[in-house]
N, C-alpha and C positions, 0 to 999 in steps of 0.2 A: 743447503743454505751455507753461505760463506760468511765467516766472521773474521775480521782482522782485529787482533788484540791490541796492537800498538801501531802508531803511524809508521809507514814505510820509511826507513832511514836512508839517507844518502850514505853510501859507503864511506867510512872514515869520520863521520860527524861525531864529535864527542858527546857522550851521554845517550846516544841512540844506537848502541851496538847491537842489541837483540831485537828481533821481530818474530812474532808467532802468528801463523795463519792456521785457522781451525775450520773444519767443515763438519757439519752434522752428517751422520751416516744412517741411512734407513735400515731398520732392523731386518727386513726381509731380503736385503741385498748388500749388507754392510761390507762383506769381504770383497765382493766384486767392485763396489763403488770405491772403497779404500784403495784397491789396486789401481783402478782407473785414475783416481786423483793423484796418487803417488807417481805413476808413470807420466801423466801429463805435466805435473809440476817439475819432476826431475829431468824430463827430456830437454828442458831449457839449459841444462848444465852439462858439461862434458863428463860423461861416464860411459863405461863400456856396456854392451848389451848383456854380457854375463853378470856383471855387478847389478845392473838394473833388474835382471831376472831374479837374482837372489833376494834383493830388497823387496820385490813383489811377493815372493814366497813368504818372507818374514811378516810383511804387512798382512797378508791373507791369513796366516796362522793367528796373529794377534786379534784381528777383527773377528775371526771365527770363534776364538775363545771368548771374546767379550760377549758376543751374542749367545753363546752356549751356556755361560756360567754367571752372567750378571744381568740385572735389569737395565733397560735403556733409560735415557738416550745414550747414544754413542757418538764419539768424535774422532776424527783423524786430525792430528796437528803436525805441522812442520816448523821447527825452530830454525831461524837464520841467524848467523853471526856475521855482521858486516855484509849482508846480502847473499851469503853462501849458506845453503841448507846444511845443517850439522846434526840434527836429531829429528826422529820421527816418533810420534806417540799415538797409541790408540787408547782412548779414554772411555770408561764406562762408569756407572754409578754403583758398582760392586764395592765391597769392603775387604777385598782380598790382597791388599798391597804386600803385607808381610808374607803370606803364603806364596804368592807369586815370586817374590824375591828369593825365598827359600828354594822353590822349584827351579828357578833359573840358575841357582848356584850349585845344584847337584852335580856330582861328578858323572861324566858320561860313562855308562857301563854297557858294553856290547854284549847282548844276550847270546846264548848258544843257538837259539832258534827264534826267528821272527815270524809271527803269524801274520801273513800278508793280508788276511781278511779282517784282522782286528782293527776296530775303529778307535781312534783317540789314544791319548797317552804319550804321543811323541812330539806334539806341537812346540812346547817350550824348549825341548831339547834341540829341535831343528832351529829355533830362534837363536839359542845359545851358540850352536855350531856355526851358523851362517854369519853371525855378527862377531865371531871370535870372542864371545863373552862380554862384548861391549853393549850390555843391555841391563835393564832393571825395572823395578816397579816402585811407585811412590804415591802418596796421597796427593790429591789435587782438587781443583774445582772445575767443573765443566764451563767452558766459555759461554755456551748458549743459554744455560739455565742457572748457573751459579751453584748447582748441587755439588756436594762433595762426592768424590769417587776415586777410582784408581786409574793411574796412568801407567801403562806398560810401554817402555820406550826402548829404542836402540839408536846408537850413534851411527851416523853415516860414515863411509870410508873416508880416509884422508881428505880433508877439505881441499887441499891443494889440487887434487885431481878432479875436483868438481867446480872449478872456476867457471864463471859465466862464459858462454860462447860468444 
C-alpha cells in the first residue's frame, strides 16, 4: 500500500519544502520489501552502486529489527527536501525509541573474538557504522493507521550527490 503524506511539491515552491512517501511493509517479508522499495525509489537519483548497497543493508537491518522486536504494522518512509530524498525511516508500533537511541549511540567496541555463528546483536552497530552515525530513533505516528510508534531513521548521503537524473 502506498500513502503520500503531503502533496508532491514543485521544487522551490515556498511552503512546500518537504514531502514524505510511506509504504506499508508486510510482516512476513518486510526486510525484502523495504529493500526493493528503497532500491526502486533511489534508482531515480544519481548514486553509486556501493552507496546504494550500503543503504540497502541499513534498511534491511532496520526492517528486520522492527519485525523481530515490535508488533506491526510496519512502514518504510522516505522524506524529500525540495524533491531530493534526504532521510529514510522504518516505523513500527513498538515503544522503544529511547532504548534504540541509546543503542545507536553506543561506542563501537571491537571484540577479541567474533562468533560467526552467533545470531543478532550487531544490526544497530552496522546501521551506525554505515551511516557514519547519522541515524536515530524518535516517537511518531504511523501514516497508515495513526497509531503511535517508533521511527528508526538514517540520513542519506550528501543530497548534492543524489540530484535527480
